N, C-alpha and C positions, 0 to 999 in steps of 0.2 A: 520606410514606416520604420513608427517608435518599437523601441525594443530597452526592454531593463538588463544590462550587462554587467558582469563582475570585471573589472580591467585587471584587475592580476589579483592573487591571492591575499587575500587579508583586506582588499579595498571595500570601500563603502560600492556600495550599488549606483550607477549612473542611466540614469534615462535619455537614451541618445535616437537621434534620425541617424538610421543605419539603410543600407541598399537595399532591396527588400529581395529574398534569393529566390534564386531560379530550378527549377528542381532538375537534378542529372538522370539519366536512363537508371529506372527503377527505383525513380523517388515520386513522392508527390510533394507538392507543396500545400499546407494548410492554413487556413485561415481560423486564427485562433480565437472562439468563442468564451473561453476560459481556463485558466490553467490552473492547477492547485500548488499549492508551496507545502516543501515538505522535509522533515527534518534531514534527509539525507541530501536537501540543497546545498548545506553547513559546506559537504565535499569540495562544492565549488569557491563557496565561501571563502573558506578557509583551503583549499588548496590540499587538500586530501587524498587528490589520483595526480597524476600525471595531466596535466590538460593545459589545451594551447588558449592561452588567453589574447584578447578579452573571449569571453563567452557568457553565454545568454543562458541561465538555468532553466529545469523546468522539466519535469517528465510525467504530470500529470495535466495532459493536453487533449480537450476537447474541442472539436473547429468542424470546419467541412475542406473539401477538397476543392481547393482554389485553380490549380493547375497541375495535368499530370504528364512525367515524362516519359522518354521512351521508353516500350515494355512490360510497359503497367497495363492490364486488362483486369484486372480484379477491380479495382476502383474507378468510377469517375467523376466529375465536374459536380458540387453536389451534394454527394456523399457524404453525410454524417459520418464521420470518423474520430478517434480518441488515439491517444501514442503513452503509454506507459513509461515504467524504469528500461525494460528491453526494448530495445532499439534498433535491431536488426540484430540479425546472425549470419555466418559464411555459407551454408547449406553443404561445407565441407568436411568440417572436421570430424573425430570417432563422433561426437555425442551427436551433431547434425544427422549424420547417413542413419543413426538410430533414432531420428524423429525428436529428440529430448534436445530442442531448440534453446531450452533454457541454460540449459548446460554448456551453449556452443562456447569454446575455448577462444572464439575471435569475436563474442558476443560484443555489440556494441551498448551504448547507456546514455539515453536520450538526454539530455545538456549538461552530458559531461566529454561524451564522445563528439557532438557534433553540439548546435546549440540547440535549445529548448523552446517551453513555449510561454518565458516571460516574454512576448512579443505579439506584433499584430501577424505577424507569419512566420513561420516557421518549413523547411523541408526536410523527409523521413521517409526510410526504406520502405516499398510498398508493403512489405512484409513485417515488420513491426505494427500495422494499422487494424484497429480494431473497429467493428461498425458499431454505431449507436442505436439505438432503439428509437423511434420515433418520438416518443412519449415522454422518455427521459430527457428534464433539461439538460444543456450544457456544466450548467454550475455543480448541478450534481452529480453528471457523469463522473466528472473530472478526478476527484478525489479518491472516487471507487477503481481508477486503474493504477493505483496505487497501494491503500490505504485497505478498498475495497478486494483486491485480488489478491492482496498479501494474505488477508485473513479467510476469505470465500475458499480460495484454493489452500490452505493450511488444512481446514477441515476437511473438506473433500477429499483429501489424500490421506487420509488417518483412515480408519479399518472399525472407527464409531458407526455405528446403525441408530436408524430411529427408535427413543426408548432409551439411547443410552445416556449415562451422564457424562455431560460437557461443563466445565467450570473454563470461564476467562475472567481471567485475571490481568485487572484495568479496566477500568473504564474512562477510555480517552481515546484519541484521535484512530487510534485502531479498536479497540475493545468494544466501544459504542455498536460499531459495525460488526464485532464477531458476535456481539450477544443476539443480534438482529436474523444473522444467517446460521448460526446455530437454532437459535427460536424456530426460524421455517425450515430447516431441515429437520424437525420432529424429536430434537434431543430435548434431553429433561436439560435445561441448561441452568448452572449458578453464576452468577458475577462475586466475581472479590475482589475490594477496593480497599484499601485503606482511608477512603473519602465518604464518610457517611451518609453527607450531601447529596453524595450520588445513588443511593439507594431507592430514590423514587424512579429517578429517568431509569433506571437499569431495569426495574422491574414492568416502567413505561412498553422501554425497548423488547419485552418478550423472556425476562429470563424469570425464570420459575421462583428463586431464592435469593435471597441479596446476604452475602458475608462481610461483617466489617472485621478487616483484617487487620484494622488497628485495636482489635477489643476481644477478636478472638482466634483462635492459631487456625489458618486455614485448612492446612494439613488436617487434623481433627475434624474438624466439621465437615471436611469432606468423606473422610472414613465413616465418619457416624453417618455420613450418606451411602454409606454400601462402597469408597472409594470411587476415584473417577475413571472413568476410560480415559479421557483425552483433557489436558489441562492446555489450553491455548494463552499462551505467555505474553501479555501483548505489551504491558510497564519494560521499558528499557531498564530495571535493575535487578542485580544480581542478586540480593539478599531477597527481591521478591519471589523469584524466581527459584531460588533454595527454596523457600517456607510452604513450598505447593508440593514438593516431590513425594515426602510420605504421606500425601492424599490419593497417592495413586492405587488404585486398584488392580488384579491380577492383570498383566499384558497391558496396562496402562501405557501411556506416552504425553510428556510434556510439551509440547510441540514451541519453540520459540520462536518468536514472529518477532518483537519488540527488542531490540540488540543493545544486550548493556556494553556499558566500556569498560569492565572490568572482567574477570573468570568468572563461571558456575560452578561452586562447589557440587558435587552431589556424596551423598554417602553412599557407597559400592556395597554395602549388605544388606540398603534399604531397594536396591534395583535390584539386587540376585535373589532377593528373598519376593518379593512381587513380579517379579521376570519384566522390569518395568523399565524405563528408559526417559532420556531427556533429548530432544533430537531440532533439529533447526529445518526453517522451511523459507525458500523466498519468493517472490513475485507469482512470476509466469512469463508464459508469452502472449502474442498478441490473440490467441487464440482463447489461452485463459481468462485474459482481461474482456474478451466479448464474452465468453459463459457469466462471467462475473455481472455484466453491464444488463444481459440478458434476462436472468436471474433474478437482478435487483428489481428491474423494471416489474417480472411477472410479478414479484412478491412487494412491491412497493416497498421497497428500502432505500432509504438517501442517507445521506450523511449530512451531521447538521454540521452550520458552514458558517464563515464571515467573508463578506466579500468587500475588496478592496479595488479601486481605479488601480491603472499601471504605474503610476504618477506617486501613489501610496506602498510602492513596495516593500519601502526601508521601513513602516510602521508596521504595514501585515508580516513580513518575516522576522520585525523582534516579538509581533504577539506568537508566531506560531514557537520559536525557538525558547523563549521563556516561560510557555508551557499556559500564557494566560490564554487563547483563545479557545473556543466550546465550539466544533473541536477539529475543525477543519479550517484552514485559510484560502481561500479561492481568488485569484486574480483575474478581472476580468476586462482584457484590455480594447 
């Protein structure tokens, strides 16, 4: 099979012919139809994790079950499945015993702990699989397994209710999906961005209001609307996160989904006065991913994507890492 892999930390991608993997007991082999390229793939490219190289990246995988290993009963050949960041869990640690698979102490990460979806085929543990609805195209499903589940799952795990004021900070790879989910969930949705050229898009995606954070204080704008119940922070910028904290209403939360490279500061007096807080949210397990796919299919929520062939992996990766893509990049092996 063809695969795009990183031979060692810091090296360029190489597209090679390698042996097609066989599924071990408890695993399936997936024929990859589409695989999104994510900023977190830089961990593989640059060696931010302990990784056994060479490694095939990719944790936004949509495809079909091609072969089934022993002891797998939930999926059969031909099933449409996806695999996200959560690449399997141990079932034995304290978190797993409580059913919190996302926090498994021994969790696998797709494309980091084992080869991912920048290839024609890959294998994955059966517990990492999410079923893909029949009407959802593979190229649309792939980014939903990372950017989609991150924003959808973050919002549904807040205390916000339909009609509450929810702001989405950033209109990019995460934010353009967060706006759609917030609108579909019935929230009063405000888009915050320093790019005024994204105003029309944000409104088209379902935002009720657009705040140009380059020209007005986003926190003040939110306070004038009564204070945000939730701000979903998707742009990986500490100043951007800090700029919205004072816009929270009573018991409001800034939920950080896009991780800045620097520390985020917060005024404790402001947090105490409004009983508000800043929290973080990671993506989710396979069931969360499937919920995301099913809700997206139900409400016609899709990412804006650019598609590339596997041979174009370097160009595709660079467009993602340089923030030139609008908004998600997808390989179609």
